[in-house]
C-alpha positions in Angstrom: 126.7 190.9 51.7 125.9 194.1 53.6 127.9 194.5 56.8 125.8 194.5 60.0 126.5 195.7 63.5 127.6 192.8 65.7 124.8 191.3 67.7 123.9 193.4 70.7 121.2 192.3 73.2 119.8 193.3 76.5 117.0 191.9 78.7 114.7 193.4 81.3 112.2 191.8 83.7 109.7 193.7 85.9 107.2 192.4 88.4 104.8 195.0 88.5 101.6 201.1 84.9 98.0 205.3 81.7 96.2 206.6 78.7 96.1 204.2 75.7 97.7 204.8 72.4 95.3 206.3 69.8 93.3 203.7 68.0 94.8 202.6 64.7 94.4 199.7 62.2 95.8 196.4 63.4 99.5 195.9 62.6 100.5 193.1 60.2 103.3 190.7 61.3 106.2 190.4 59.0 108.2 187.2 58.3 110.9 188.0 60.9 108.3 188.6 63.6 106.6 185.3 62.8 109.9 183.5 63.0 110.7 184.9 66.4 107.2 183.9 67.7 107.6 180.3 66.4 111.1 180.1 67.9 109.9 181.3 71.3 107.1 178.8 71.6 109.4 176.0 70.3 111.8 176.7 73.1 109.0 176.8 75.6 107.6 173.5 74.4 111.0 171.9 74.7 111.3 173.2 78.3 107.8 172.1 79.3 106.4 175.6 79.6 103.0 176.6 78.2 103.0 178.4 74.8 102.6 182.1 74.8 99.7 183.7 73.0 100.2 186.6 70.6 99.0 189.9 72.1 98.3 192.8 69.8 98.8 195.5 72.5 102.3 194.1 73.3 103.0 193.9 69.6 102.1 197.6 69.1 104.3 198.6 72.0 107.2 196.5 70.7 106.9 197.8 67.1 106.9 201.4 68.4 110.0 200.8 70.5 111.8 198.9 67.6 111.1 201.8 65.2 112.4 204.3 67.7 115.6 202.2 68.2 116.0 202.1 64.4 115.4 205.9 64.1 117.9 206.7 66.8 120.3 203.9 65.7 120.7 202.7 69.3 119.5 200.0 71.7 118.0 200.8 75.1 115.0 199.7 77.1 114.0 203.3 77.7 114.8 205.8 75.0 114.5 209.7 75.1 110.9 210.7 75.3 109.7 207.3 76.4 108.1 206.1 79.6 109.4 203.0 81.3 108.5 199.5 80.0 105.4 198.9 82.2 104.0 202.3 81.4 104.5 202.1 77.7 102.9 198.6 77.6 100.0 200.0 79.6 99.7 202.9 77.2 99.3 200.4 74.3 96.3 198.9 76.1 97.9 195.8 77.8 96.7 194.7 81.3 99.2 192.7 83.3 100.8 191.7 86.6 104.3 191.1 85.3 106.2 192.2 82.2 109.6 191.5 80.6 111.5 192.6 77.5 114.3 191.4 75.3 115.9 193.8 72.8 118.7 193.2 70.2 120.3 194.4 67.0 121.6 191.7 64.8 121.8 190.2 61.3 118.6 188.2 61.4 116.0 186.3 63.5 118.0 183.1 63.9 121.2 184.7 65.1 119.4 187.1 67.5 117.3 184.3 68.9 120.4 182.1 69.4 122.1 185.0 71.2 119.1 185.5 73.5 119.0 181.8 74.3 122.7 181.9 75.1 122.2 184.8 77.6 120.7 183.9 81.0 118.5 187.0 81.4 117.0 186.7 77.9 116.6 183.0 78.1 114.8 183.5 81.5 112.3 185.8 79.8 111.6 183.4 76.9 111.1 180.4 79.2 109.5 182.2 82.2 106.4 180.1 83.1 104.7 183.1 84.6 104.4 184.8 81.3 101.3 184.1 79.2 101.5 186.6 76.3 104.0 188.1 73.9 104.3 190.7 71.2 107.4 190.8 69.0 108.7 193.4 66.6 111.5 193.2 64.1 112.3 196.1 61.7 115.2 196.3 59.3 117.6 199.2 59.1 121.1 200.0 57.9 122.4 198.9 61.3 120.8 195.5 61.0 117.6 194.0 62.4 116.2 195.8 65.4 114.2 193.3 67.5 112.0 193.7 70.5 110.2 191.0 72.5 107.6 192.2 75.1 106.3 189.6 77.5 103.5 189.8 80.0 101.4 187.8 82.5 98.0 188.9 81.3 95.2 189.8 83.7 91.8 188.3 83.0 88.8 190.6 82.5 86.4 189.5 85.3 83.4 191.1 86.9 83.5 191.8 90.6 81.1 189.0 91.2 83.3 186.6 89.2 86.3 187.7 91.3 84.5 187.1 94.5 83.4 183.6 93.4 87.0 182.7 92.9 88.0 183.8 96.4 85.0 182.1 97.9 86.2 178.8 96.2 89.7 179.3 97.6 88.3 179.9 101.1 86.7 176.5 100.9 90.1 175.0 100.4 91.3 176.8 103.5 88.5 175.1 105.4 86.3 178.1 106.0 82.9 176.4 106.1 80.5 179.3 105.5 81.3 182.1 103.0 79.5 184.4 100.7 79.8 187.8 99.1 78.2 190.7 100.9 77.8 194.5 100.6 79.5 195.0 103.9 82.6 193.3 102.6 82.5 195.3 99.4 82.3 198.5 101.3 85.1 197.4 103.5 87.2 196.7 100.3 86.6 200.2 99.2 87.5 201.7 102.6 90.6 199.4 102.9 91.3 200.1 106.6 87.8 200.5 108.1 85.5 197.5 108.7 82.0 198.3 107.4 80.3 195.8 109.7 79.0 195.8 113.3 79.6 192.1 113.8 82.8 191.2 112.0 85.6 190.2 114.4 88.5 190.5 112.0 89.3 191.8 108.5 91.9 191.2 105.8 92.4 193.6 102.9 94.7 192.5 100.1 95.4 192.7 96.4 96.7 190.0 94.2 97.3 189.4 90.5 96.6 185.6 90.8 93.1 184.2 91.5 94.3 180.6 91.4 95.6 180.8 95.0 95.4 183.0 98.1 98.4 185.1 98.9 100.6 183.2 101.4 100.2 185.8 104.1 96.4 185.7 103.8 96.3 182.0 103.8 98.5 181.8 106.9 96.3 184.3 108.8 93.1 182.4 107.9 94.6 179.1 109.1 95.9 180.7 112.3 92.6 182.2 113.2 90.4 179.2 112.1 87.2 181.2 111.5 84.2 179.2 110.4 82.4 182.1 108.6 83.7 184.7 106.1 82.2 187.4 103.9 84.1 188.4 100.7 84.0 191.7 98.8 85.8 192.8 95.7 86.4 196.4 94.6 87.7 198.0 91.5 91.3 198.9 91.3 90.6 202.0 89.3 93.0 201.0 86.5 91.7 199.9 83.1 95.2 199.4 81.5 98.7 198.6 82.7 99.6 197.1 86.0 96.5 195.6 87.4 95.7 193.7 90.6 92.5 192.4 92.0 91.5 193.9 95.4 89.5 192.2 98.1 88.4 192.4 101.7 87.4 189.4 103.8 85.4 189.8 106.9 85.6 187.0 109.5 82.9 186.3 112.1 
């Protein structure tokens, strides 16, 4: 049996981005990559976490990093000539609000996965309920199997109107009785600090990666003020890849 380097592993987690990689034919997963993917979702099922979906942009970034680790015969989250994790995932075309990464060099998928599950940081990435997507690369070299797992919380592609509807629904839960989307609110969102309305009494500008709930500070302000009427406006973040957050202004009357 060929000797392999002892298992080496390292995790990274970022809560947080750039031009995309040139277009190329879709990568094909190898057996090791499929084994890692199945193992990750098996662990999540056991822990009661939702399964991760496979993301080809994360896969491309992970494969690129694994090949660079192999070529340099080393293991780091940021190698010479690379950008940081969030930037290189964005460059591959991913859109996200949070990312994490596991890397390792070992003899095979089973031993590497067991090592990750035995390490608090790696285990936390694998079981993190916030993550929704993963791309996994595994390439064989003389030093062993070079493995990379890239995780993300994917951002949905929604029109500005769809984003506004979600915030309007959330305002109903905060007991704001009358609410709609208006051009004044949209202009205010673009201006950020200037209220584009002659009649609004109060404005909140915020950005969020999560349209399932209002940010705590926003929700608290709304409940403190107890306004009955609100106008919602969304505006584009200006980023088509990488770290992405939805941006809004709410005018209160």
